Steps between C-alpha positions, in 0.01 A plus 500: 500500500682510835437764766852639456458530124171681543654734759785581262245580229323744732830665587581546129161655433546758772878540486462872450314540825135503595301713260262752647150573373437435134266796477461841656138584565540877510262536795558494875427179687141460614357321801387209283860446386614451858203275568606290201849472646345317794380216273139522625385172342781305663445694820135395514599133517765572763264699719220245464718210615641715781148576625416130476797413721392764750141370515600132516756548777401384850446774754363850485623834372353848545325610178708818479826306535375257235435791262850634565649158429312476169612853411862407567474185286343706221762774510786251533380299200469817294843618608661175387317531169630853446861400565453199270376731222798729555748215466320329212435812292742379230329168437155650554568728204555195279203285600159562344324425829696760699622772264202723582607532864591846635879456492541364145260771379699769677210618713692456828877564536689189619646672806151607613367146462786363710458763771125439501551128555766539770300757699186287489700192606642675805161646589315168478754303703540776760127539550453122525767482770359790700128432467473122462798286608863429415435153357264634234738787427796264460303281260391805300858628479621155397232480230599833346871416511442153357293633209742779418841345566451124462238488224535825303874561521646152539268233356275648233767548233725210593305176537178333383443422868431872554129444554545186711729661757382856455140390552569500873465880500136477395434219748586697815191728530270247674784433744525875563125523565521196729794648692313830540248309714717241674843663506665184369529251214333160533436190293163640396649814349773294332226294332349821358847602382544161326176537302615824337859377464393197296228696316746759366702287250206356303330841507798679344606214274152495347547871426850437366372239254300757307750783564816306416604742229479793739723334759748381237525848349558655842762242600302360794571124537148382568463123485342479149787707359776293660356149532234501228123473495468128572717515810304803621168323452625200698614725783163676503331163547738397779437818698126478432499148646694612807265793553198274553613342832667824609173683454340253742775546762325782697195273538715201601683712757178629650563858390184488287178301504287302255390801290860573415587131460225441244590816307870413499428152367289630211727793417813285515341235283411759236854638517635152429257459209625832361859376523408181313331706228816707456713186473272341242455808282714464187745774409357735244150489648521861616577428865130515584542254787789703645296821480205330670727363771657839562157654545381214718812516717413857601145394580635200695707713735216743569253213543704280732596786731146632477378158614749517786351830616141378464585189699669704774207743532251211495696323773510812713120523492445138610 
């Protein structure tokens, strides 16, 4: 199925306009509903990698300024998540994985979710500019705009390359943390960006393999829906292979030391083994390998950036 054909199918499904919530909860919104709008699980990964970039960056930063920078990254990530939920409330109501979110369930009015996201976006970028530096603020603003406009609005419903290109939004946080310390972008921070950028496709394609029906029903052209399972598995392996040398790049560039290098080699090797297991698993086997890879991919990102922080702290004490 071509991209244009899939786009036309989406347009036919929603020709009557974007449906609002599929349920009305009958109770006022609670604090936990707004917390859920911030996508806290996704936010935790974003904040963790942002802190890693801040710790690994050369130079020094006042602890209070560092805390402000982390706060801004946290709020900015949550703001982007809230606007994403506002825009995607129609497809979220269709997918099993997302239909329990506050907007599809009618627990938060759409206009409040949008206002919440916009206000938090402006606050996070403004505070970063005033309290930290303009470079970090510009990167944070670019990240929010990229996630909302490029990924959510433009790519997600139009092309199976949505995750490949859109993955850049999730790859910026370590660059933001780095810029908070140095005030600039360097080859070291670009290497950290590249790790997350190439990690994102196999991470989400593994999920899509065992959630294909959800994405198909919602009209989202994820790779397994458009290109098929075999092509998706091959692409997962390609990106897994590329991730191994990219994971070693911070060590090769001198950004990190031997602790990180050893961890990256082991973690990247296991990621590649996971990709091979997905490729070799026959269809109809329950997607156990894909589920294991999805779980491992989350661990991988925490572990490799955790190793980066341990290495940086260890180096500082030598």
